[in-house]
Every structure is written in structure tokens, then in C-alpha cells.
N, C-alpha and C positions, 0 to 999 in steps of 0.2 A: 897420571896427569893431574895437575892442580890448577884451580882458578888463580891466575896471577894478576888480573886487572879487570875492573868493572867500571865502565864509563857510561854516562847517560845524558841525553839531551831532551829538551822540550821543543816540540814542533807545533806550529799553527797550521791547520789544514782548512783553508776556506772552501766553500761549496760552490760548484758550478751554478746551482740554481739560486744562490744567495742566502737561502735559509732552509731549514728542515723542521717541519712542524708535525706534532703528534698530539695525542689526547690531552685534555685539560689545559689547552692553550700553551703547552710547552713548546719551545723552539730553541734551535741552536744556529748561530750565524757562522762561527768558526770552531772547528773541532780542535780540542787541546790534547795532543798526543805526546807520549813519552817513548823515546827510543833508547834501548839498552844494548850495549856491546859487552860481551863476556869474552875475555881472552884466556886461553889455557897455555900450559907449558909448551914451548916451542913456537909460539906465535899464532897458533890456530885460533880463529875467532868465530863467534856466533852472534846473531842479531835477534832481538825480540822487540815487541812493541805492545803498548797497552793504550787504549783510547776510550774512556768512558763516554757515554752519550750524555754529556753535561752532568750536573750535580743532582738533578731531580728525576732521574729515570730509575736507576738501581741504587742500592746503598754503596755507591762508589763515586769518586770524583777525581779529576786529574791531579790536583795538588796532593790528594791523599795517596795516589799511586806513587808520586815522587817521594813523599814522606816515607812511605813504606819501603821503597827501594833504598833510600838513604839509610834507613834503620837496619835493613838486612845486609847490605853490601859488605860492611867491614867484617862481619862474622862469616861471610861466605868465601872470602879470600883463603886459599889453601884447600878448599873443598874439591872433591872429584866431580867435574862437571858432566861426565858421561854416565854417572850412576844416578839416573833421574829420580827413582823413588827415594833413595837415600837423601838426595838433595831436597826433595819436597818435604820429607820428614824433618830435615834440619831447618828449613824455612818455617815450618809449622811450630817447631820448638822455639824459634826465635821470635815469632810474631803470631799470636793467636788470631785466627780469623783473617779478614782482609785478603781473600784469595786473589782479587784483581791486582793487588800490589805485587804479588808473586808471579803473575802470569808472564810478564815480559822476560823475567830471568829464566823461568822454565823454558820458554820458547827459544831463547837464545842458546840454551844448552842443548836443545834438540838440533838446532842449526849446527852448532859446534860438533855434536855427535855425528851428524851426517858427513861433515868434512873429515872427521877422523876415520869413519868407516868407508868413505868414498862412495856413499849412496845418497840418493835423494830421500828426504824425510818420509815421503809417502811409502817408500819401500820399507823403511824402518817401522812405520805405523801400521803396517799390515799388507802392503802390496798395492799395486795400481789396478783399479777397476775401470774399464771403459776408456774411450779415447778422449773424452772431454766432459766437463761438468756443466750442467744446465743451471743457469742463474735466475734469480728473481730480481725484480726491480721494486724497491720501496717507493711508494707514491705519497709524497708529503701532503698533509691535510690542507685542502683548499675547498672552494665551492664545488659542488658535484660536477658541473659541466667542465670546469677547469681540470679536475682530476681525470675525467673521461678523456679529455684532449691529451693529457700527459700519457695516459695508458696507450692511446692510439699511436702517439709519437714514438714511445719506447717499443711498442710492438713492431713498428717499421724498422727499428734497429736490431730486431732479432729476438727480443725477449718474448717469452710465452708464459711466464709466471709473474704475478703481480701481487705485492703486499700493500693493500690499501689501508692508509692510516685513518681509522675511524675513532670511536670512543668519545664523540662529542654529543651534540644534540641528537637524540634518537631519530627524529623525523628527517633531519638532514643526512644522517648516516644511512638511513634507508634509501634516500635518493642517491647518495654516493655509490652504494652497492649496485643499485639498479642501472644507473647511468654508465658505470664502468663495465659492467657485465655486458651491456648492450653493444659495446664496440669490440668485443672479443669473439673469437671463434669457439665452438663447442669444446675443442681439445685444449684450449688455454685454461690455466688454473688461476683463480682469483681467491685471495686470502683477505678477509676483513679483519684487520688487526686492531683491536681496541686498546692494546697496551694498558690494560687494567682500568680503562677509563669509564666504564659503565657501572652503575649500581645494578643490582640483580633485576629490579623491575624494568629498568631501561633495556638491559640485555635481553630479557624475556620478550619485550615488545619487538625488538629488532629481529630476533631469530624467527618469531612468528610471522612478521611482516614480509620476510624474504624467504619464506618456506619454499616458494616455487623457483628460487634462483639457485644456480649451481655455484656455491661459494663455501669456502672453508671459514670457520669461525676461530679466531685466535685470541687467547687470553682476554676474555670479555671483562672480567672483574678482578679485584685486587687479590683475593685469597684463593687458595686451592679449593676450599669448601664452596665458595661462591661460584667459582668456575664449574665445579662438578654439578652444582644445582642446575646451571644452564645447559650443560652437556646432557643432562637427563631429560631436558625439555625439548630437545631438537634432534633431528636425524642428520643434520649437517656434519660433515667431517670436522674434527675438532683438533686444534693445535694448542698445546701448553708451552709457555715461554718463560715469563718472569718468575714463576714459582718453581721452575726446574733448575735447581742450583746444586744438585748432588745426586748420588745414586739412590738415596732413600726416597725422594719424591718420584723418581722414575719407577721404582718398585711399587710404591703406593698407587701411582697412576695406573700402572698395569693391573694391579689387583682390583681397583675400582672401575676399570674400563673407562678411565677419565679422558683418554686422548687417543688419537690415531697417529699424531705426529708430535714429536718433541723437538724444541729448538735447543741445540747445543751451542752455547756461546762460550768460546774458549776462555776468556778472562773470568767469566762467572765461576768456572770450575777451578781456576787457579793456574791455567796453562794447558799445554798439549797433553801432558802426562795423564791428568785426570779427565780431560775432555775425551781422550781416547778410551779410557775405562768406561765412561758414560756411553760413548758410541758403541762399544762392544756389547755392553749390557742391552742396549736397545736392539741391536741385531739379534741377540739371543732371544729377546722377548717378542720380536716381530713388530717393532715400532718404527715407523718412518721418521726421518730426521731432516731438519734444516740445519746445515752446518754453517756457522757464522761466528760473529763476535758482537760486542756492543757497537763498535765503530772502529775506524782505523785507516791507515794508509797502505803503503806498498808492502811493508813487512807483515802486517796482520793479514792482508789479502793473500800473500804467499802462504802463510800458515793455514788459512782456511782452505786454500786450494789443495794442500797436501793432506789435510785431514779428510776433506771431501773425496779426493781421488782414491784414498785408501779405504773408503766406505763402499761396501757392495752396492751396485747401482740400484737394485730393487728397494733398498732402504734409504737411498739418497733422494729425499723429496725435492730439495733444492739447496742452493748455497748463494753466497753473495760476493760481489767484487767491490768492496768499499772504495778502493782507490779510483774507481771510475766516477765517483760522486764528487771528488775533491779536485781542486785546481793544481795542487802541488804534488809532483812526483819527485822522489828523492833517492830511488834505488834502481840500479840497473838490474835487469833480469826479472823484475816483478811481473806477475801475470797481467796480461792486458785482455780486456773483453773483446771477443770477436763473435758477432752474430748471436749475442745472448748467451755465450758460453765462455769458459776459460779452461786453461790447462795448467796443471802443476809442472814446474820445471823438472827436467831430468838431470840437472846438475846436482852435485852433492849438496846436502843440507837443504835449506829452503830455496837455494838457487838465486839468492839476491845479493847485491853488493851496494849498500848505501854509499852515496857520494859524500864522504866525510867533510870535504872542503865546503859543502853547501849547508852543513848543519849548524854552523855557528859554534859558540863556546859551550862546552858541556856544563851542566850544573853539578855533576859528580864525576870524579876521576880518581879512583883508588887503586893503588898497586900493592902487591905483596912485598 
């Protein structure tokens, strides 16, 4: 089989809550997503998506994803889409770095492979574990009481795991953690996610002030070394996120006992191929995982569901359903949240069918 056509669209994904806010005063009103369709010989197709969390979160941005896809696509026509490692090596030879720009293409080829094999991607990624996937809800940064009200409302919808956006003023963050924990049950999990927003002295103050609270601390500072210094000052369970961008940081974190949970963001690794490798390494090392991406819509949510469902349940700390945060759905068959959980499709590939007539004109359409 050969790749015979690559088509790509830009999509705006507005938020139900109007905006999404996190550390450092950063916010997004509309998510800028890129959808890719890869077509192989005989007309079989696969779909992928990449959606950076704005331009000021990770070293990635939506226009960069589209520039990278436009750069790669002409030289991928004629390649074998089902040989995923060879395809990734070819993309790396064509474009050094920029893994997020490769993610949607890799994802689309996994979807295509599932259609060729007649199997859902979770079967190809390792097998299906459990009946459904427990989700977390990210709580946008607001005043403490308003965040507590949001947590209580989402708990009523079935969520039992909450990622609280902190990383602002330490005193207010302490209030945020205390206020939200107060509306939860003991079995619920609360993650205080600073998104690199604290300096070390600020993070040290926060973890000391909430010593009596049952809370996970996630990526308090910018660098691995800074986070490790905070990890060594607290007995709270610890999550690493932004600095986990390959296998080497996972191995380093394991050797340093730097984390209890690692966040595996699909696009940060360059797609499902390398995210699966990171997932498998964490399983071997005994590290729990949040399976997610930077953001996205129906296709990314489907990819998350398949990677999460193929992760042994004891290592699956949580996952997320980004398509429930946005007002636009564009694909039939995408996972839909129910009672704080989702399920990966049992249809071949990712199990989704974007409605092409709703996507508008593509910005890229190349044929062999």
C-alpha cells in the first residue's frame, strides 16, 4: 500500500465555558485545531488531529503544526502508511524536531492501519483493558470559591478526578486547593496542576501549607531539576507533565524517584507510535499515567480513548475527553462522556468518521 493523498483542514473549537485559564495569566478562547486525512491505495483512509494549547504553553503552536504538515506531506506521498516506525523515521529525516507537527499524520496512519486490519486501534496498541476509562476534569483558574463550585458541579456529572489549575499567587492557590478539596469525598482525587507556574520558593510554600490535604502536586516549576527539588520537600504524590517529552526524561525520573505519575501527551511525543512506547516503558517501570494530549476535538479524543483503553488499568491514573469541553463536534462515532467515563470504539481504526461536508475548504490537498 502507498499513501496516495494527504488532505488537511483548520478547525476552530470554541469552549462551552467561554475561556480556559491556567498559570501566568494564560488563557485561550477558541482552540485552533488541525485535522489530517491520509488516503492509501484502494481508497482506505485514516484521520488524525493536532491541537496545541495556544502558542504559550509548550514549544508548539497551531500555525506551526500546519507549516510542518505542509512541509512533510509532499515527501510522504508514496510511502507505506502501515509501517509506522519506518514512517516516523522518514518524517524525522525530513523535518528535525517539531514532533507535534508529525503527530496528526502518525495518528491518521494508525487509524488507516486499523481499517486495513479490521481491528480497533486499542487492539493494535496492546489490547483492551477494562470496560471503560475514568476521566478527569480540568478546572480553569478562577477565584477559589468559583473553582470549588465548578468541582461540585462536575462531580454531580460523574467526575471523580479533578485537575485544578493553580500556579498563580501562592496564597490564593492554597485557598484554591483547600476550597476544592472541601467539596470532595475522600475517595475523589484532586490534582493541583501549576503548569510550571511557580518559582521554587513559591512551590515550597504551597506544598508546606497544604501538607494536611490529600492532593497530588503536578509540574510545580519550569524545569525538571526545579520540580525534583520540590518533590524532595513533600510527601504528596507527584505528577510530571511538561518536562516529560521522550523516553529519556521518563528513565531519568524513574532513577531519581522524581514522580509517581507521568502525563503522556500524544502530540508531545509525535503521535501514537512513540506515545505507545512511552506508555509501555512506564508500565515496565511501575509509573502511573495520565493519558491525554495538549487539547483537541473528536479525533484526538478518540485517539486518547484507544491509547488509554490499551493501558493496563492499574497504571491508568486517568485520561481526558477534550471533545466535551468544546462546542463543536465534527465526527460521527467519537467517544462521548457518560458519568465521568468514556469508552473506545470497537469499530476498526479510531472508530470515527469526520463529516467532510462540515469542514470547509482544506488548506492542503496533495495527490500522488
